C-alpha positions as CSV (number, residue, x, y, z in Angstrom):
1,M,133.6,280.9,-70.1
2,D,131.4,278.8,-67.7
3,N,131.4,279.5,-64.0
4,P,131.3,276.5,-61.4
5,Q,127.7,278.0,-60.6
6,D,126.8,280.0,-63.7
7,L,124.8,277.2,-65.2
8,H,121.8,278.4,-67.3
9,Q,118.9,277.0,-67.9
10,S,118.6,275.3,-71.2
11,G,116.2,276.3,-74.2
12,N,114.2,274.2,-76.4
13,E,115.1,270.8,-75.3
14,D,114.5,266.8,-76.8
15,T,112.1,264.8,-74.9
16,A,114.3,261.6,-75.6
17,P,118.2,262.2,-75.3
18,E,120.8,260.6,-77.4
19,L,123.2,258.4,-74.7
20,R,126.8,258.3,-74.4
21,R,127.2,256.1,-71.2
22,P,130.6,255.5,-69.4
23,E,131.8,252.8,-67.4
24,S,131.6,254.8,-64.4
25,V,127.7,255.7,-64.0
26,S,125.8,254.5,-61.6
27,D,122.8,252.1,-61.7
28,A,120.5,254.8,-60.3
29,A,121.3,257.0,-63.5
30,Q,119.1,255.1,-66.0
31,P,116.7,252.6,-64.1
32,A,114.2,252.6,-67.1
33,L,116.8,252.1,-69.8
34,R,116.0,248.4,-71.9
35,P,118.8,247.0,-74.0
36,T,117.9,245.8,-77.4
37,S,120.5,243.1,-77.6
38,N,123.6,241.7,-75.4
39,C,126.7,243.4,-76.1
40,T,130.0,241.8,-75.0
41,D,132.4,244.0,-77.2
42,L,132.8,247.3,-75.9
43,S,133.7,248.6,-79.4
44,A,130.6,247.5,-80.8
45,E,127.6,250.4,-81.0
46,T,124.6,249.2,-78.8
47,A,121.1,250.3,-79.6
48,I,118.9,251.1,-76.5
49,T,115.9,252.5,-76.5
50,R,113.3,254.4,-73.8
51,P,110.2,255.7,-73.6
52,S,109.9,259.6,-73.9
53,L,108.4,260.5,-70.7
54,E,107.1,264.1,-69.4
55,V,107.0,266.1,-66.1
56,L,103.9,267.8,-66.6
57,A,103.2,269.5,-63.4
58,L,104.6,271.4,-60.5
59,Q,106.3,269.2,-57.6
60,K,105.0,265.8,-59.6
61,V,105.9,263.9,-62.3
62,H,102.9,262.7,-64.4
63,F,103.4,259.9,-67.2
64,G,101.1,259.0,-69.8
65,R,98.9,255.6,-69.3
66,D,100.0,254.2,-72.7
67,L,103.6,254.6,-72.9
68,S,103.8,252.7,-75.9
69,S,101.9,255.7,-77.7
70,H,105.0,257.9,-77.3
71,D,107.4,258.6,-79.6
72,Q,110.5,256.3,-79.2
73,T,113.8,257.6,-79.9
74,E,116.9,255.4,-80.5
75,Q,120.0,256.0,-78.0
76,T,123.3,254.7,-78.9
77,F,126.3,254.2,-76.8
78,F,130.0,255.0,-78.0
79,P,132.6,253.5,-76.4
80,P,135.9,255.5,-75.9
81,T,137.7,254.9,-79.4
82,D,141.4,255.4,-77.6
83,A,141.2,253.4,-74.7
84,S,140.6,249.4,-74.1
85,F,138.5,248.0,-71.1
86,T,137.1,244.4,-70.5
87,S,134.0,243.5,-68.4
88,T,136.0,241.7,-65.5
89,G,138.2,244.7,-65.0
90,L,135.3,247.2,-65.1
91,S,133.2,245.0,-62.6
92,D,136.1,244.3,-60.5
93,D,137.0,248.2,-60.0
94,G,133.4,248.6,-59.4
95,V,133.1,251.4,-62.1
96,A,130.9,249.1,-64.8
97,S,127.3,250.5,-63.9
98,G,123.9,251.0,-65.3
99,L,124.0,251.0,-68.7
100,T,127.6,249.8,-69.3
101,R,126.4,246.6,-67.2
102,Q,123.7,245.9,-69.7
103,Q,125.9,246.5,-72.5
104,L,128.3,243.6,-70.8
105,G,125.3,241.7,-70.4
106,V,125.2,242.2,-66.9
107,H,121.4,243.6,-66.8
108,E,118.3,243.3,-65.4
109,P,115.2,241.2,-66.9
110,E,113.6,243.6,-69.3
111,K,110.6,245.5,-68.0
112,S,107.1,245.9,-69.9
113,D,106.1,249.7,-69.9
114,D,103.1,249.0,-67.6
115,T,105.7,248.2,-65.2
116,L,107.8,250.8,-65.4
117,V,104.9,253.3,-65.2
118,G,103.9,251.7,-62.2
119,E,107.3,251.9,-60.8
120,Y,107.6,255.6,-61.3
121,Q,104.2,256.4,-59.8
122,Q,105.3,254.4,-56.6
123,K,108.4,256.5,-56.4
124,W,106.9,260.2,-57.3
125,Q,103.5,260.4,-55.2
126,P,101.2,262.9,-56.5
127,A,101.6,266.3,-54.5
128,H,99.8,269.5,-55.4
129,P,101.1,272.9,-55.2
130,P,100.2,275.3,-52.5
131,S,96.8,276.9,-53.7
132,E,98.1,280.0,-52.1
133,L,101.5,281.3,-51.6
134,S,102.8,283.3,-48.4
135,Q,102.5,286.7,-48.5
136,L,105.4,288.6,-49.3
137,P,106.5,291.4,-46.8
138,S,107.6,294.7,-47.8
139,K,110.9,295.5,-48.5
140,R,112.8,296.8,-45.8
141,F,114.6,300.4,-46.2
142,K,113.8,303.0,-48.6
143,P,114.8,302.4,-52.2
144,W,118.1,304.6,-52.1
145,W,119.4,302.6,-49.4
146,R,118.6,299.3,-50.5
147,R,120.5,299.9,-53.7
148,V,123.5,301.0,-51.5
149,R,123.4,298.1,-49.1
150,H,122.6,295.1,-51.7
151,D,124.1,296.2,-54.8
152,I,126.7,299.2,-54.4
153,L,128.1,298.0,-51.0
154,N,127.3,294.3,-51.2
155,A,129.5,291.9,-49.8
156,Y,132.3,291.7,-52.5
157,Q,132.2,295.6,-52.7
158,R,132.9,296.1,-49.0
159,L,135.8,293.5,-48.7
160,F,137.2,295.2,-51.8
161,A,136.5,299.1,-50.1
162,I,138.2,297.5,-47.1
163,V,141.4,296.4,-48.6
164,V,141.7,300.0,-50.8
165,L,140.8,301.8,-48.0
166,G,143.7,300.1,-45.7
167,N,146.3,300.1,-48.3
168,A,144.8,304.1,-48.8
169,I,145.6,304.7,-45.3
170,A,149.0,303.3,-45.6
171,V,150.0,305.6,-48.4
172,I,149.1,308.5,-46.7
173,V,151.1,307.3,-43.8
174,V,154.1,306.6,-45.6
175,L,154.2,309.9,-48.0
176,V,153.6,312.1,-44.7
177,K,155.9,310.3,-41.6
178,R,158.7,308.9,-44.2
179,R,158.6,311.8,-46.5
180,N,162.4,312.7,-45.3
181,A,163.4,309.2,-44.9
182,T,165.5,309.7,-48.3
183,P,166.3,313.2,-50.1
184,F,163.7,312.3,-52.4
185,G,160.8,310.7,-50.1
186,P,159.7,307.5,-48.8
187,S,162.3,304.7,-49.0
188,L,161.9,302.6,-52.5
189,A,162.6,299.7,-50.7
190,N,159.7,300.1,-48.5
191,V,157.4,300.6,-51.3
192,A,158.5,297.7,-53.2
193,T,157.6,296.0,-50.1
194,A,154.2,296.7,-50.1
195,T,153.7,296.5,-53.5
196,A,155.1,292.6,-53.4
197,A,152.8,292.0,-49.8
198,N,149.9,292.9,-52.2
199,I,150.6,291.1,-54.9
200,S,151.1,287.9,-52.8
201,A,147.7,288.3,-51.1
202,T,146.2,288.7,-54.7
203,I,147.8,285.4,-55.8
204,L,147.0,283.4,-52.6
205,M,143.2,284.7,-52.8
206,R,142.8,282.5,-55.9
207,Q,145.1,279.6,-54.9
208,E,143.0,276.4,-54.3
209,F,144.5,275.3,-51.3
210,V,143.9,278.4,-49.6
211,I,140.5,278.7,-50.6
212,N,139.7,275.0,-49.4
213,S,141.5,275.7,-46.3
214,F,139.2,278.7,-45.6
215,Y,136.3,276.6,-46.4
216,T,136.9,273.9,-43.9
217,V,137.8,275.9,-41.2
218,L,134.5,278.1,-41.5
219,C,132.1,274.7,-42.1
220,W,133.4,273.5,-38.6
221,T,131.2,276.4,-37.5
222,P,128.8,274.5,-35.0
223,H,125.0,275.1,-35.4
224,C,124.7,276.3,-31.8
225,T,126.3,279.6,-33.0
226,P,124.4,282.4,-33.1
227,L,122.3,282.6,-36.3
228,R,123.7,286.2,-37.1
229,F,127.3,284.9,-37.0
230,R,126.8,282.0,-39.4
231,R,124.7,284.3,-42.0
232,L,127.8,286.4,-41.8
233,I,130.5,284.0,-42.3
234,A,128.6,282.5,-44.9
235,K,129.3,285.4,-47.3
236,F,133.2,284.0,-47.7
237,Y,132.5,283.1,-51.3
238,H,132.8,286.7,-51.7
239,F,136.4,286.5,-51.1
240,G,136.9,288.0,-54.7
241,G,136.6,291.2,-53.3
242,V,140.1,290.9,-51.1
243,H,141.6,289.5,-54.5
244,S,140.4,292.5,-56.7
245,G,141.6,294.8,-53.8
246,C,144.8,293.6,-53.4
247,A,145.0,294.0,-57.2
248,T,144.0,297.1,-57.1
249,S,146.2,298.2,-54.4
250,S,149.3,296.5,-55.7
251,T,149.1,298.7,-58.9
252,A,148.9,302.1,-57.0
253,W,151.8,301.1,-54.4
254,F,153.8,300.4,-57.8
255,I,152.5,303.6,-59.2
256,L,154.0,305.5,-56.3
257,Y,157.3,303.3,-56.6
258,T,157.5,304.8,-60.0
259,I,157.1,308.2,-59.4
260,L,159.9,308.1,-56.6
261,L,162.1,306.3,-59.2
262,T,162.0,309.1,-61.6
263,K,162.6,311.2,-59.1
264,Q,166.2,309.9,-58.7
265,Y,166.5,309.3,-62.1
266,A,166.1,312.9,-63.1
267,S,168.2,313.8,-60.2
268,N,171.3,311.6,-61.5
269,E,170.6,310.1,-58.5
270,F,170.2,306.7,-60.2
271,R,170.8,305.9,-63.7
272,S,170.0,302.9,-64.7
273,V,168.0,302.6,-67.6
274,A,167.3,298.7,-67.9
275,V,165.4,299.4,-64.5
276,M,163.6,302.6,-65.5
277,T,162.5,300.7,-68.8
278,L,161.4,297.6,-66.6
279,T,159.6,299.9,-64.3
280,Y,157.8,301.7,-67.1
281,V,156.7,298.5,-69.1
282,L,155.6,296.8,-65.5
283,V,153.5,300.0,-64.6
284,A,151.8,300.1,-67.8
285,L,151.1,295.9,-67.7
286,L,149.7,296.2,-64.3
287,C,147.6,299.1,-65.3
288,L,146.3,297.1,-68.3
289,I,145.3,294.1,-66.2
290,C,143.3,296.2,-63.8
291,L,141.4,297.6,-67.0
292,F,140.6,294.2,-68.6
293,A,139.1,293.2,-65.1
294,I,136.4,295.9,-65.0
295,P,133.2,293.9,-64.9
296,G,131.7,295.5,-68.1
297,F,134.5,294.5,-70.2
298,R,134.8,291.3,-68.3
299,F,131.7,290.2,-69.0
300,K,131.5,291.2,-73.0
301,S,134.9,289.4,-73.9
302,H,135.7,287.0,-71.3
303,N,137.8,285.0,-73.0
304,T,140.1,288.3,-73.7
305,F,140.3,289.1,-70.2
306,E,141.1,285.4,-69.2
307,S,144.1,285.2,-71.4
308,F,145.7,288.6,-70.6
309,H,144.7,287.9,-66.9
310,R,146.8,284.8,-67.2
311,F,149.3,285.3,-69.5
312,G,149.6,289.2,-68.4
313,G,150.1,287.9,-64.6
314,W,152.8,285.8,-65.6
315,L,154.4,288.4,-67.6
316,A,154.3,291.0,-64.7
317,V,155.7,288.5,-62.0
318,A,158.8,288.0,-64.6
319,L,159.1,291.0,-64.9
320,F,159.4,291.5,-60.8
321,W,161.7,289.1,-61.0
322,A,164.0,291.1,-63.5
323,Q,163.8,294.0,-61.5
324,V,164.5,292.9,-58.2
325,L,167.6,291.0,-59.4
326,L,169.0,294.0,-61.5
327,V,168.4,296.4,-58.3
328,S,170.2,293.7,-56.3
329,V,173.0,293.7,-58.8
330,L,173.3,297.3,-59.0
331,Q,173.2,297.7,-55.0
332,H,176.1,294.7,-54.8
333,K,178.1,296.9,-57.2
334,S,177.5,300.3,-55.3
335,S,178.3,298.2,-52.0
336,Q,181.5,297.0,-53.3
337,S,182.4,300.5,-54.9
338,R,182.1,302.2,-51.6
339,A,184.1,299.4,-49.9
340,S,186.9,299.7,-52.4
341,S,186.9,303.7,-51.9
342,L,187.3,303.6,-48.2
343,S,189.6,300.7,-48.4
344,S,192.7,302.7,-47.0
345,S,190.2,303.7,-44.0
346,S,190.7,301.7,-41.0
347,S,186.9,301.9,-40.2
348,S,186.0,300.5,-43.9
349,S,183.5,297.6,-43.6
350,P,183.4,294.9,-46.2
351,S,181.0,295.0,-49.2
352,S,177.6,293.2,-48.8
353,S,177.4,290.0,-50.9
354,L,174.7,289.6,-53.6
355,G,173.2,286.7,-51.8
356,S,173.0,288.7,-48.4
357,I,171.3,291.7,-50.4
358,L,168.3,289.2,-51.7
359,A,168.1,287.9,-48.1
360,H,167.4,291.0,-46.6
361,T,165.3,292.2,-49.4
362,P,161.4,291.0,-48.3
363,A,160.2,291.4,-52.0
364,F,162.7,288.6,-52.7
365,W,161.0,286.2,-50.3
366,M,157.3,287.3,-51.6
367,L,158.5,286.5,-55.0
368,I,159.4,283.3,-54.1
369,T,155.8,282.4,-52.6
370,I,153.8,283.9,-55.6
371,T,155.8,281.9,-58.1
372,L,155.2,278.8,-56.0
373,F,151.5,279.4,-55.7
374,I,151.2,280.1,-59.4
375,I,153.4,277.1,-60.8
376,L,151.8,274.8,-57.9
377,P,148.3,274.0,-59.9
378,W,149.9,273.3,-63.3
379,L,151.9,270.8,-61.7
380,R,148.6,268.7,-61.9
381,L,148.2,269.4,-65.2
382,R,147.0,266.2,-66.7
383,R,144.8,265.0,-69.5
384,V,142.2,262.9,-68.0
385,Q,139.4,260.4,-69.7
386,A,135.8,261.2,-69.8
387,W,132.7,259.4,-70.6
388,P,129.9,261.6,-72.3
389,E,126.4,260.9,-71.8
390,V,124.2,263.2,-74.1
391,L,121.2,264.1,-72.3
392,S,119.7,266.1,-75.2
393,G,120.7,268.5,-77.9
394,H,120.8,271.1,-75.0
395,A,122.7,269.1,-72.4
396,V,125.5,267.1,-71.6
397,R,126.6,265.1,-68.3
398,I,130.4,264.3,-68.3
399,H,131.4,261.2,-66.6
400,F,135.0,261.5,-64.7
401,N,137.1,258.7,-62.7
402,Y,140.4,259.8,-62.6
403,T,140.3,261.1,-58.5
404,R,138.1,260.8,-55.5
405,I,136.0,263.9,-55.0
406,G,134.0,265.3,-52.3
407,A,130.7,267.5,-52.2
408,V,130.2,270.9,-53.2
409,L,133.7,271.2,-55.2
410,G,134.1,272.5,-58.8
411,I,136.8,271.1,-61.2
412,R,138.5,273.2,-64.5
413,I,138.2,271.5,-67.8
414,A,139.7,272.4,-70.8
415,N,140.2,271.3,-74.4
416,S,143.8,272.9,-74.8
417,P,145.8,273.7,-71.5
418,L,146.7,277.3,-73.1
419,K,143.6,278.2,-73.9
420,E,140.2,278.7,-72.1
421,W,139.4,277.0,-68.7
422,H,135.9,276.3,-67.8
423,P,135.1,275.5,-64.5
424,F,131.8,273.5,-63.4
425,A,130.1,271.7,-60.3
426,S,130.9,268.1,-59.5
427,I,128.7,265.5,-58.8
428,P,129.9,262.7,-56.9
429,E,128.8,259.3,-57.2
430,A,127.2,257.3,-54.4
431,D,129.9,255.0,-54.1
432,G,132.7,257.9,-54.4
433,S,134.1,256.0,-57.3
434,S,133.8,258.5,-59.9
435,F,132.2,261.8,-60.2
436,S,130.2,263.6,-63.2
437,I,129.7,267.5,-64.3
438,I,126.3,268.8,-66.1
439,V,127.2,270.9,-69.2
440,S,124.2,272.9,-70.4
441,D,124.1,275.4,-73.7
442,A,125.3,278.5,-72.6
443,G,127.6,279.2,-75.1
444,D,130.0,278.5,-78.1
445,W,132.2,276.4,-75.9
446,T,129.3,274.2,-74.2
447,K,127.5,273.8,-77.4
448,K,130.5,272.5,-79.1
449,Q,130.9,269.7,-76.1
450,I,127.3,268.8,-76.8
451,Q,127.1,268.7,-80.3
452,H,130.5,267.1,-80.5
453,P,131.4,265.1,-77.5
454,K,134.8,264.2,-76.2
455,Y,136.4,261.3,-74.4
456,S,139.2,263.3,-72.9
457,Y,140.1,266.9,-71.4
458,W,142.7,268.8,-69.4
459,V,142.3,269.5,-65.8
460,R,144.7,271.3,-63.9
461,G,145.2,271.9,-59.7
462,I,142.6,270.5,-57.2
463,P,138.9,270.9,-57.0
464,L,137.7,274.0,-55.5
465,S,135.0,274.6,-53.0
466,G,131.8,276.5,-54.0
467,V,129.2,278.7,-52.7
468,L,127.1,275.9,-51.6
469,R,129.8,274.7,-49.1
470,M,128.7,277.0,-46.9
471,A,125.0,275.6,-46.5
472,C,126.2,273.3,-43.8
473,V,126.8,275.9,-41.4
474,F,122.6,276.0,-41.5
475,R,120.1,273.6,-39.8
476,R,117.7,274.0,-42.9
477,V,118.0,275.5,-46.1
478,V,116.1,276.2,-49.5
479,V,117.8,275.2,-52.1
480,V,116.8,277.0,-55.8
481,T,118.0,276.2,-58.8
482,T,117.0,276.1,-62.8
483,G,118.2,274.2,-65.5
484,S,121.4,272.6,-65.1
485,G,122.2,274.4,-61.9
486,I,120.7,271.2,-60.4
487,G,124.3,269.6,-60.5
488,P,125.9,271.2,-58.2
489,C,123.2,271.2,-55.9
490,L,123.2,267.3,-56.2
491,S,126.8,267.8,-55.5
492,L,125.9,268.7,-52.1
493,L,122.9,266.9,-50.9
494,I,124.2,263.8,-52.5
495,A,127.4,263.6,-50.0
496,H,126.1,265.6,-47.3
497,P,122.1,265.3,-47.0
498,L,121.0,268.3,-44.8
499,P,117.3,269.0,-44.2
500,C,116.2,271.1,-47.1
501,R,113.6,271.9,-49.7
502,I,114.2,272.2,-53.1
503,L,112.8,274.2,-56.1
504,W,113.9,273.3,-59.3
505,S,112.4,275.0,-62.6
506,S,113.5,273.5,-65.8
507,K,112.5,273.1,-69.4
508,N,111.4,269.3,-69.6
509,P,113.7,268.2,-66.8
510,L,113.0,264.5,-67.4
511,G,113.7,264.5,-71.1
512,I,116.7,266.7,-70.7
513,Y,118.6,265.5,-67.0
514,G,117.0,261.7,-67.0
515,E,115.0,259.5,-64.7
516,G,118.5,259.5,-62.4
517,T,118.6,262.9,-61.7
518,I,114.7,263.2,-61.2
519,D,115.3,260.3,-58.6
520,Q,118.2,261.8,-56.9
521,V,116.4,265.3,-56.4
522,T,113.6,263.6,-54.8
523,R,115.7,261.3,-52.7
524,A,117.0,264.4,-51.1
525,D,113.6,266.0,-50.9
526,P,110.4,263.9,-51.4
527,D,108.3,267.0,-51.4
528,A,110.7,268.7,-54.0
529,M,109.0,271.5,-56.4
530,I,109.9,270.2,-60.2
531,I,108.7,272.4,-62.5
532,N,108.3,271.7,-66.0
533,T,108.3,275.1,-67.6
534,Q,107.5,273.9,-71.1
535,A,104.2,272.5,-69.6
536,T,103.2,275.4,-67.0
537,G,105.0,278.3,-68.4
538,R,107.6,280.2,-66.1
539,P,106.6,280.6,-62.4
540,D,106.6,283.0,-59.5
541,M,109.9,282.0,-58.2
542,V,110.2,284.7,-56.1
543,G,106.9,283.8,-54.1
544,L,107.6,280.3,-54.4
545,T,111.1,280.8,-52.7
546,Y,109.7,283.0,-49.7
547,H,107.0,280.6,-49.5
548,L,109.4,277.4,-49.2
549,Y,111.2,279.4,-46.6
550,K,108.6,280.2,-44.4
551,E,106.8,276.9,-44.6
552,S,109.9,275.1,-43.9
553,G,111.4,276.9,-41.4
554,A,114.6,277.2,-42.9
555,E,117.3,279.2,-41.9
556,A,118.7,280.7,-45.3
557,V,118.0,280.4,-49.1
558,F,120.6,279.4,-51.9
559,V,120.1,280.1,-55.5
560,I,122.2,278.5,-58.2
561,S,121.1,279.8,-61.5
562,N,121.7,282.0,-64.5
563,I,123.1,285.6,-63.1
564,G,120.2,287.3,-64.0
565,L,117.5,285.4,-61.9
566,T,120.4,284.7,-59.2
567,N,120.9,288.2,-58.6
568,K,116.9,288.8,-58.7
569,L,116.2,286.3,-56.0
570,V,118.9,287.3,-53.8
571,Y,117.9,290.6,-53.8
572,A,114.3,289.9,-53.1
573,M,115.0,287.8,-50.3
574,E,117.8,290.2,-48.8
575,S,115.7,293.1,-49.3
576,R,113.1,291.5,-46.8
577,G,115.4,290.0,-44.4
578,V,115.9,286.7,-45.5
579,P,119.5,285.7,-45.8
580,A,120.3,284.3,-49.4
581,Y,123.2,283.3,-51.0
582,G,124.3,282.5,-54.7
583,P,127.4,283.0,-57.2
584,I,128.6,286.3,-57.9
585,W,130.4,285.4,-61.1
586,D,133.6,287.5,-60.2
587,S,136.1,285.0,-61.8
């Protein structure tokens, strides 16, 4: 499964991409495309050619003097076969732009190759990489402490440890102070409440509305706030530590609940076989969910983890409902039995109704909250239209216009609603009428989307904020990315321009991602370092990142790359006292 920021660097790319262009694409996306014919019928195929261009050096884009000598590859636009559009409707909606307007006959006059070269030379003035990089300072602390501080006890693990430690203290307090609450130890009701409370927190820390609300509040932090505090709150994207900590703690609480219930059953105090069966099935299911979520297994078989996590979680909630209702019914019957046996006594009290028992059960109300937050994203499940723009054999840009979307938000898409879901960072268009995502070849599913583009996907819930959202709490940042990781970076820089330096390393970035993407990058940072690794080889990313950090006077570094390089750069910067942030792949 591809994570919103898990955008891997592409492999061997083609220099002349095949283009499947949507109606919602902006003009800037393909400024150099020239139609070979006017086409007013969207059902017809239109051939469009473009010169093959290359990015040849660091921090600048070179073009050959004679573009006509380059090989030209035919590019074809295939409109969706299940939808009908008119040029009037598209123009009125503000969706038709770029290539679509050209195919509708609303295009600019053709320009010669020499004119195109001149325009691009004016856009990207030649700039030279620094002859000498800033000297890297020595890493702080001893190796063993660096490993503990930045690896074993990173922000995610610290949050996890705080949650688990807090629950462990609560368990000890309950076992010591409440050991005589009943003949069998602590009250089952209290232990059940603790279990439900942790499960509620587990679900809430994965709910889009909750997460986006936290991001919104934290992003209100003014720049006048001490930098130390801003560096701390920027770690919020590690909130998954709270999710996993509460999930682990809820399992521990329920194991305690099972032990206490078993003691009562063995002493003939409690004789419901149905409740005991539900309890043992549920405790086994919770343990399996935790085991499948162990990072080693999750990364090796993510699809299995995702399916078991979803369907196992739903089954666990259903079993919790069955147990709470069954226990409440048994309590109601027991109350009626006691009331009947004391009916001749003047001090007898009426039996409690089933509704009253449920109303006084905290776990009941928590289960209602849990169920609502699980159902809520699925209430927004729908199939939406998409327009794929095949950038190369290793990348595709998929355009959507079903909703307006903000900056640094990701969406989840799927070919089937009950199968694997894949999150991607969105790139809003300048006019806000549509947005797109970039999918690079990083697995079987992504490769299939590139080789066999689809014109519709399932989406659910609302767009979710990502790590780059926290960049706005800093005055100036350095954004480091590779390959299609430029997607989420553009999502931030287009909607919320902020002082930044961009370091983008990719194989043939122009041939893979197009002139429109290059143009957007240089608008955000006119001196952006755009590295074509196909021509120059892999650069010293650590040295370049630190150089840009010192040269620009930035307050933080944000890295959007594959998991290996992200972890390497974040560790290299933080171990030298430079605040660095990058996705952690915990979902």
